[in-house]
C-alpha positions in Angstrom: -3.2 -7.6 -13.5 -2.2 -4.1 -13.5 0.0 -2.4 -11.1 -0.6 0.3 -8.5 0.6 2.3 -6.3 -0.9 3.0 -3.0 0.0 6.6 -0.9 -1.2 6.2 2.3 -0.9 10.0 3.9 -1.3 10.0 7.7 -4.3 12.3 9.1 -3.6 11.8 12.6 -1.0 12.5 15.3 2.1 10.0 15.0 1.4 8.2 18.5 -2.2 7.3 16.7 -0.1 6.0 13.8 2.3 3.8 16.0 -0.6 2.7 18.2 -2.0 0.6 14.9 1.6 -0.5 13.2 1.7 -3.9 14.4 -1.9 -4.6 13.0 -0.7 -2.5 9.9 2.4 -4.6 9.1 0.6 -8.2 9.8 -2.1 -7.0 7.0 0.9 -6.0 4.6 1.9 -9.0 5.5 -0.8 -11.3 4.9 -1.6 -9.3 1.4 2.1 -10.1 0.3 1.1 -13.4 0.8 -2.3 -13.9 -0.7 -0.2 -12.4 -3.9 -1.7 -8.8 -3.7 1.5 -6.6 -2.4 4.6 -6.4 -3.9 6.4 -4.0 -1.5 5.9 -1.2 1.2 7.5 1.4 3.2 7.5 4.5 4.4 8.0 8.0 3.1 10.7 10.3 4.2 9.8 12.9 6.1 7.1 10.1 8.0 3.7 11.6 6.5 2.4 8.1 5.2 3.6 5.3 3.2 3.8 3.7 -0.2 2.3 0.4 -0.8 3.0 -1.4 -4.6 0.5 -3.5 -5.5 -1.5 -5.4 -8.3 -4.4 -6.3 -8.8 -7.6 -6.7 -11.5 -8.9 -3.5 -11.0 -8.7 0.2 -9.1 -11.9 -0.5 -7.5 -10.7 -4.0 -6.8 -7.0 -2.1 -4.8 -9.3 0.4 -3.5 -11.2 -1.9 -1.7 -8.4 -3.8 -0.4 -6.3 -0.8 0.5 -9.4 0.9 2.9 -8.9 -2.7 4.6 -5.9 -1.4 5.5 -5.9 -1.1 9.9 -4.4 2.2 9.0 -7.5 3.3 7.3 -10.1 1.6 9.1 -8.7 3.1 11.9 -8.7 6.7 10.8 -5.2 7.3 10.6 -4.6 7.8 7.1 -5.7 8.1 4.0 -5.1 6.3 0.5 -4.8 7.7 -3.0 -4.8 4.7 -5.7 -2.6 5.2 -8.8 -2.9 2.9 -11.9 0.7 3.1 -13.6 1.9 1.4 -16.8 5.3 0.3 -17.1 7.3 1.1 -19.7 10.8 0.1 -18.3 11.5 -2.4 -15.1 14.8 -3.1 -13.9 15.4 -6.7 -13.8 16.2 -6.5 -9.8 12.1 -5.6 -10.1 10.7 -7.1 -13.4 8.3 -8.8 -10.7 6.1 -5.6 -10.7 5.3 -6.4 -14.4 2.9 -9.0 -12.9 
C-alpha cells in the first residue's frame, strides 16, 4: 500500500461548503472505518482541507476521493500526491501501512 496526501481546495463560497459538511464528515468516517483514510483536517486559513490516505495506486485514491461529497457537490477540487516517507515518528508510524 502506498501513502497519499489528498489536498482539497474549495472552489465555491463557504456557505456552499458548509451545506455539505455533515455529509462530507460522514464520508470521511466511513472511509476511515474501511481502512482507506488515516486522518484529515482543515487548511488554515479555511480554504480547503487535507486528507491522509493509503491505497494501491494514485488512480485508486483519486477514484475514492472523487466520491467525497465536497467533490461530487462541486464545492472542492482535489490534488492527490503520492509520498514515500523517509522518516515517521513513532506517533504516526501507522502511516507506513
